C-alpha positions in Angstrom: 188.8 133.2 34.6 186.4 132.1 37.1 182.9 132.1 35.3 180.6 131.2 38.3 182.4 134.0 40.1 182.3 136.5 37.5 178.4 135.7 36.9 177.8 136.1 40.6 179.5 139.5 40.7 177.6 140.8 37.5 174.4 139.7 39.3 175.2 141.4 42.5 176.3 144.9 40.5 172.9 144.3 38.6 171.0 144.0 41.8 172.7 147.1 43.5 171.9 149.3 40.2 168.3 147.8 40.1 168.0 149.4 43.8 169.5 152.5 42.9 167.1 153.1 39.6 164.3 152.2 41.7 165.4 154.8 44.4 166.1 157.4 41.6 162.7 157.0 40.1 161.0 157.2 43.5 163.1 160.4 44.9 165.1 161.6 42.4 169.2 161.0 42.4 169.5 163.6 45.2 167.5 161.4 47.4 169.4 158.3 47.0 171.9 157.1 49.7 174.4 154.5 49.6 173.2 152.9 52.7 169.5 152.8 51.4 170.6 151.3 48.1 172.6 148.5 50.4 169.4 147.7 52.2 167.1 147.7 49.1 169.7 145.4 47.5 170.0 142.9 50.5 173.9 143.7 51.0 176.1 145.6 53.2 176.9 149.2 52.6 180.5 148.4 52.5 179.7 146.0 49.6 178.2 148.9 47.6 181.3 150.8 48.0 183.4 148.0 47.2 181.6 147.5 44.0 181.3 151.1 42.8 183.7 153.2 45.0 181.6 156.1 45.3 178.2 157.5 44.8 179.5 158.9 41.5 180.8 155.3 40.3 177.2 154.0 41.0 175.6 156.9 39.0 178.2 156.0 36.1 177.0 152.3 36.3 173.2 153.1 36.4 173.9 155.6 33.4 175.8 153.1 31.4 173.2 150.7 31.7 170.4 153.2 30.6 172.7 154.2 27.8 173.4 150.6 26.6 169.5 149.9 26.9 168.7 153.2 24.8 171.4 152.5 22.2 170.2 148.9 21.8 166.9 150.1 20.9 168.1 152.6 18.6 170.1 150.3 16.7 167.0 147.8 16.2 164.7 150.7 14.8 167.6 151.6 12.3 168.0 148.1 11.4 164.4 147.4 11.1 164.0 149.7 7.9 167.0 148.3 5.7 168.2 150.5 3.4 165.3 153.1 3.7 167.1 156.1 5.1 164.1 158.2 5.8 162.1 155.6 7.5 165.1 154.3 9.6 166.2 157.8 10.5 162.4 158.5 11.4 161.9 155.4 13.3 165.0 155.8 15.6 164.6 159.5 16.3 160.9 158.8 17.0 161.4 155.7 19.2 164.1 158.0 21.2 162.0 160.9 21.9 159.0 158.6 22.9 161.0 156.4 24.9 162.9 159.3 26.9 159.4 160.8 27.4 158.1 157.4 29.0 161.2 156.3 30.7 160.7 156.6 34.5 164.3 157.0 35.4 165.0 159.6 32.9 161.6 161.5 33.6 162.4 161.5 37.4 165.9 162.7 36.5 164.7 165.7 34.0 162.1 166.6 36.4 164.5 167.2 39.5 167.3 168.5 37.1 165.0 171.4 36.2 165.4 172.8 39.7 169.1 172.6 39.3 169.8 170.1 42.1 170.2 166.6 40.6 173.5 165.6 39.7 172.7 162.3 37.5 171.5 164.5 34.6 175.2 164.8 33.4 175.9 161.4 33.3 173.0 160.8 30.9 173.8 163.8 28.7 177.2 165.4 28.5 179.6 163.3 31.1 182.4 162.0 28.9 179.9 162.4 25.9 178.2 159.3 27.1 175.1 159.6 25.2 176.4 161.5 22.3 179.4 159.1 21.7 177.4 155.9 21.9 174.4 157.0 19.8 176.6 158.6 17.3 178.3 155.6 16.9 175.3 153.5 16.2 174.0 156.0 13.8 177.4 156.2 11.9 177.5 152.2 11.8 174.2 152.2 10.2 174.4 155.1 7.8 178.1 153.8 6.9 176.4 150.4 5.9 173.7 151.9 3.7 175.7 155.0 2.3 179.0 153.6 1.7 179.9 156.4 -0.8 179.5 159.1 1.7 182.4 161.0 2.8 183.4 159.9 6.2 184.0 163.7 7.8 180.8 164.8 6.5 178.9 161.7 7.6 180.3 161.8 10.9 179.3 165.5 11.4 175.8 164.7 9.9 175.4 161.8 12.9 176.8 164.0 15.5 174.4 167.0 14.7 171.5 164.7 14.6 172.2 163.0 17.8 172.9 166.4 19.7 169.5 168.0 18.4 167.7 164.6 19.3 169.1 165.2 22.8 168.3 168.8 23.0 164.6 167.9 22.2 164.5 165.2 24.9 165.7 167.8 27.6 163.7 170.8 26.5 160.7 169.2 24.1 158.9 172.1 22.0 156.4 170.0 19.8 154.6 166.8 19.9 157.0 163.8 19.5 155.7 162.8 15.9 155.8 166.5 14.9 159.8 166.8 15.9 160.7 163.3 14.8 159.1 164.2 11.2 161.4 167.4 11.2 164.3 165.7 12.5 164.1 162.9 10.0 163.8 165.4 6.9 167.1 167.1 8.4 168.9 163.8 8.7 168.1 163.0 5.1 169.4 166.3 4.2 172.7 166.1 5.9 172.9 162.4 4.8 172.6 163.3 1.1 175.0 166.3 1.7 177.5 163.7 2.8 177.2 161.7 0.0 177.5 164.5 -2.6 180.9 165.1 -4.0 182.0 168.8 -3.3 181.9 170.9 -6.6 185.0 172.1 -8.2 184.8 175.9 -7.8 186.9 176.5 -11.0 
């Protein structure tokens, strides 16, 4: 593999995605044009199409990077509290809720999406289960490390449920971040403990 060429291509793609991100924050995804992204990135319009194929491909790359960043931060929040499941769950949930509220890209997407016009929101929430799959995997990896006795199926259900609830509160917040994080962390502990409790014999 030609490493210098591969590195140059990654930098090129990062530059284009940076330009797309800046335009999304400024005017929403509906206002992003491939030609405008190319100009901002200092490349030709054809180069943008060569790298991403279409506007949908660029959206996928932009969403992918945001998700990777988010999930990395969630992993760090979980790991910072070691085996303290309640503290780890609270830290990760609170960080996610607060970061989503403060993230200019997600804020721009959610603001325009509430009007029903923005096409980028699905890439961050439901398209191919991108956010759900990555976040659930991070939570499962962490929980499995500190709750090795848990039933895998029950633990998977618990992690999926928690992540879906967090995402729903990002899209439609109903209470202050701290209050929501406290309640969701309590629920997380309950679900995790349930996953570690063997089912009782009905006889």
